[in-house]
N, C-alpha and C positions, 0 to 999 in steps of 0.2 A: 639231650645235648651230650650226655655221657657217651651214648653210643656213637655219636657222630666223632667226637674226639678220638675214641678208640679206633673208628675206621680211618681217620686221617693219619694218626700216629703209629698204628700198630700193623696195618695191612701191608706195609712196604717192607717188612722184614721176615726172614725165616729163621733168624738165630737171634739169640739174646733178647727174645720177646719179654721174658719175665723180668730180667734186669731193667730193660727200657721202661716197661710199665711201672715197676716199682719206682724208678727215678722220677717219672712223669708225676705219678699221683702223690709221691712224697713231696715234690715241688710244690704241687697245688695245696697239700696240707700246710707246708711251711709258709706259703703266701698267705693262706687263711689265718695263721697265728700272727704274720706281720700285719695284716689288715686289722685285726682285732686290736693289737698293741697300738697301731696308728690312729684308729678311730677312738679308742679309749683315752689315748694320750691327749687329744685335743680338748675334750671337755675337762679332763682333770687338770691340764696345765692352764687352760682358760680361768678355771675357778681359782687355781693357786696364785697364778701371776697376775691376773687381770688382763683386759683387752689390749691395752697399750703395750705393757711389758711383755706379753705373749707375742705380739707382733714384732717387737724388738728381738726376741729370742729366734723367731722364724728367719728374720733378716740376718743376724749373727750366723745362724746355722747354714743359710744359703751362701753367705761369702765363705765361710770355712769349708763348704762342701767342695768348692773348686780345688782345694788341696788334696781331696780324695782320689784324684788321678795321678798323683805324683809318684806312682810306682813305675811310670813310663812304660806300661805294658809288660813289665816283668813277670807278673803273675800269669798273664796269657802265655808268655813264652816259656816259663816253667811248666806249666800244664801240658803243653804240647810235647816238649822234649821229654818230660817224664813218662808220658803216654808211650812214646816211642822206645824209651829205655825199658820199661816194663814189658812191653810186647815182645822184646827181644831177650827178656829175662837177664838184662844187664843191670843187676842191683848195685854194682859198684859205681856204675855211671850215674845211676839215679841218686846215690848218696852224694856224689860230687855236685850235681845240679842242685840239690836241696841246700847243702852247705853253702855253696857259692851265692845262691839266691838270697838266703837269710843274711850272709855276711855283707854283701855289696848293697842290698836294699837297706839294711840297718844303718850302715855307714852314710849311704846317700841321704836317708831321712834325717839323721842326727845333724849332718852338716847344713842341710836345707832348713830344718826347724830352727837352728840357732841364728842363721841369717835372717829368716822371717821374724823371729822373736825380736831381733834388734830393731827391725824395720817397724814392727808393730808399735813400738814405743814412741814413734815420731808422728804417729797418726792421731788426730783429734776425733775420738770415736763418738764423742757427744754430737759432733756436727754431722757425722757420717750417718748416725742412726736418728738424728733429729729428735733426740730424747731429752727431756727436762729432768729426768730421774737422776739420782746421785749414785749410779752404779759405778763400779770400777770396771769399765769396759776392757781395759788393758788385761786385767786378770781373767775376765771371762773369755775373751778370744784366746788368751795363752792356754786356758784349761782346754778349750775345744780343740786347738792346733795340735797339742801334744796328745790328746786322746785320739784324735784322727790319725796321727802319725803311727801310734801303737796299733790301730786298727789295720792300717796297710801292711804292717809287718806280720801281725798275727793272721791276717787273711790268706797267707801263704798256704796255711793248712787246708784251706778250702781248694786251692789249686791242686795240691797233693791229692786231696780226695777225688777231685774230678778226674785226675789222671788214672785213678784206680777205679773209674767207672761207678763212682758214688756221688753223683752230682747232686741228687736229692738229699742225701744226708749233709752235704755241704751247705745246701740251702736251709736246711733244718737247724743247723748249728747257728747260723745268723739270726734266724727267727727266735731261737730260744735265747739268744743273747739280748734281743730286744725285749722279749718277755721278762726276763731277769731284771732288766733296767726298770721296767714298769712297776714290777712287784717291789724292788728296793725303794722307788719313788713313793709308791703308796704307803709303805711301812714308815719311812723316815720323814715324810711330809708332815706327819703328826707333830714333829719337834720344831722348835723355833731355831731358825739359823739367821745369821747377821745379814746374809745376802741370799735371797731366793734365787736369783739368776745364777749365782755361783754354784749353788746346790744343784739346780736342775742341769747346768752345763757338765758338771763332773758326772752325775749319775748317767746322763744320756749319751755321753761320748767315751766314757771309761769302762763301763760295765761289760759291754760286748767284747772289747779287745782283751780284757783281763780273763774272762770267761774262755775265749779262744786260746790264750796262752796256756791256761790250766789244762784245757782239752788236749791241746798239742803235746804238752809234757807227757801226760799219760799215753797218748796214742804212740808217741815215739818209743816209749818203754815197753809198751805191750807189742807193738808191731814186730813180727817175726824177721822182717828184713833189716832191722836195726838202721833205721833211717835218721836217728838222731843226729842233727848237724854237729860236726866235729872239725876243728880247724885243719887237721891234716887231710881233710877231703876237699878243701877249698882249692879251686882251679881257676887261675886268672884267665886262661884261654876260653872259658866258657862265658865270660861276662858279656862280651859282644854279642855272642849268639842269644843269650837270654834277653838281653834288652832289644836287639835288632828285630826279633820276630814280631813283637806286639806294638812296635811304634806307630804304624798306620792305624791300627786299631785304637790306640791310645789317642791320637789326634782327631780321629772321628768322634770318639767318646767326649773328648774335651770340648769340641765345638758344640756338640749336642747338648752338653752340660750348660753351656752358656745360654743357649736357647731356652732350656727349661728353667734356669735358676735366675737369670738376670731380671726376670719380671719383678720378683720381691724387692730387689734393689731400686729398680726404677719406680716402683709404686711407692717405696719409702721416701725417695727423693722428690718425686713429682707430686705425690698425694700426702700421705702420713703412714706411720707404722700400723695404726689400727685397720687399715683398708687391706693390709697384707692378709690379715685373718680372714676377712670376707672372701678374698680372692683364692685363698687356700681350701676353702670348704668344697667347692665344686672339684678341685683336683683330687681331694681325698675321696669324694664320693664316686668318682669315675675311675679311680685308680684299679678297680677290679677288672675293668676292660683292658687297659694297657698291661696289666700284670698277666692276664690270661693270654692275650696275643703274644707277649714276650715269651711266656713258657712254651707255647706252640713253636714259635720261631726257633728258640734255642734247641728244641727237640728235633725239628725237622731239618736243622742245618747240616748234620752229618749225612743224612739221606740225600741231600742236594749234592754234596761233595762226592758221595759214593757214585751217584747217577752220571756226574760229569765226568768222572774217572773212566767210566765205560762208554762215554759218548751217548747216553741214552737220554737225549734232550726231550723225547716224547714224555718220558717218565717225569721229567722236570716240569712240563706243561701240566700233566695230571696232578702232580702234588701241588702246584701253584693254584690250580682250579679248586681242589679240595680245601685248601687254606682259605681261599676267597669265599667259598661256600660256607665255611665256619664263620668268616667274618660277617656275612650278611646276616646270619642268626645273632651274632653279637650286636649288630645295628638294631634288629628288632628288640633285643633285651635292652639296649640302651635308651630306646624310646620309652618303654616301660619305666625304665629308671627315672628318666626325665620328668614324666608326668606323675610319679609318685614321690619326687624328690622333696617336695614341700613337707609331706608327711614324715618321710625318713628323717629329714633334717631337724624337724620338730621333736620327734622321739629321740634323736641322737644328742642334740644340744639343747633341747627345751627353747626358751625365748632369749637365750644369750646373744645369738647372731641370726640376722635375717638376711637371706641371699635372694636378690631379684631374680625372677624367672629368665629375663633376658640374658643375664650373666650365666646362668646354668645352661641355656641353650647354646650360647656362643661356646662355651667351655666344652660341651658335648661335640659340636662341630669340629673344634680342635682336636679333641681326642680321637675322632673318627679319621680325620685326615692323617693324624700320626699313625693310625692303625694301618691305613693303606700303605704308608711308607714302610711299615714293619714287614708287610708282605713282600714287597718287591726288593727291600734291602736284604731280605733273607735269601732271595734268589741270587743277587749280585754276591753276597758274602760266600754263599756256597759255591759259586763259580770262581772265587778268589779275586773278585773285582772290588777291592776295598778302596784302592787309591783313587779310582775314577770318581768316588762319592765325595771326596774331600772338597773339591772346588765349589760344588754346588752348596754344601753344607755351609762353607765359608761365606758365600754369597748371601745365604739365608740370615746369617748372623749380621751381616753388614746391613741388610734390609730391616731387620727386626729392631735393633736398638734405637736408630733415630725415628722410625716410624711409631715405636712404642712411646717414646718420650713425647712426640707431637700429638698422637691420638690420645694418650693418657691425659695430657693437659685439656684436650678438647671434649673428650667423651668419657673421662674417668676410667674405672675398670674395664668397662666394656670396649673402650678404644685399646687397651693393652692387649686383650684377647683376640681382637681383630687383627692387630699388628702380628701376633703369633701365628694366626691363620695365613696372613699374607706371606709369612716368611716360610711356612711349611709347604705351601701349595707348589712353589717352583720345585722343591725337592720330590714332591709327588709326581709331578710330570716327568722330571728327569729320570727318576728310578724306574717309572713304568715303561718309558720309551727305550731306555737303556736296556732293560730286561728283555723286552720284546725283540729289540734289534739284535742282541746277542744270541738269543735262542732261535729266531727266525733265520739267522745266517747259516745255521747248521742244517745238514741234510738229514731230515727226519724220515727214516725209512718205515714204511707200513709193516715191514717184517719185524719191527722192534715194538710191536703192539704191547701196550701196558698190560701186565698180568698180575700186578699187585704184589710182586716179590721183589725185594732187594736183599742181596746177601750182606750181612753185617758181620765183619771179621771179629773173631774174639780177641 
């Protein structure tokens, strides 16, 4: 598999191979750390909080996760404009973009958080979470909200690193933040706290942003370009450019987030919080599949963009074929994972949670359907066709929510997974036919025969 990944990702370039290779494998290493943290935190938090309260925590975090996209695509816009500025050696413009981004995002988050904080006080959270525990949910939600707000602001350093072609290192920073959260939890969970949920909420939502802020401070001091945000570098004229670039991407991400995260809320309302725990186990088990495909997609994206810029659609076909070939190997791996899942879960969680085989099978089908979507959305994103994807994703959300509620009441957790598959399938067909139609419209000359080389500009 390692050889195949290299063939897919590296054979298309003649320049920057070492840099690309480093970013790819550093990203996989970072994801490995993230998976370790994710898997470890499940058993630790289950033992610490108990099944019902852990289900409540998962639901709280699912709701708060919607706030994680409130940068309105500014991070994506900053990354692209900084890349352009650095390629032109225009350091002064880069400083202006960085300062403007930090200032406007910080101001926007402050105002938004204050408004949401006021609204949070009018919600009966005991009813929302269907919990009989005497937790101060207002405080728990507030801790998570402000922690994720800080994460959005601190995450701008990752966009800066991406613009410097240090994508792998940016991913590693996030993973290290998660690892630090886990270590702090393990150390301080030995002490007695008045509210265990408050403690968990603070550790797992504040540790990473604080780590990123500390890193950012030293990075700006050490960096030779003096990129430290300063008020006199702020430019009002850059605000619209920064926000405008990532808006379509933001809308697509937000709709996908609803598809991915609404399940926990529906399960809590239709069934009960403890069922969220069972539902989440297959998600975490199969996350290695979606993560691997995501890394491949993110790596191949600039190659698609480069190919379309020289009208080499035959090359796009070849890259898509190679990506699909890798996907077929992933399918075989996933089947092995499915039939060994009972052993893996028992070793991982012991007898705390039992997951039915049917639920594991349905979750795998869902993950593989989403994997197909990843392949063809990469093609469309590389061709700059992001807006045409928004209507079908919106339709999928409209299909999912009522069908998940109905099927959840009728068939429990299995019904909710089936509803997710039903919502994802229209996206699969649309992306496939749209990708094929766009590529087949182009005149692909035999003279453009693929030779495995793409020039990547420095």
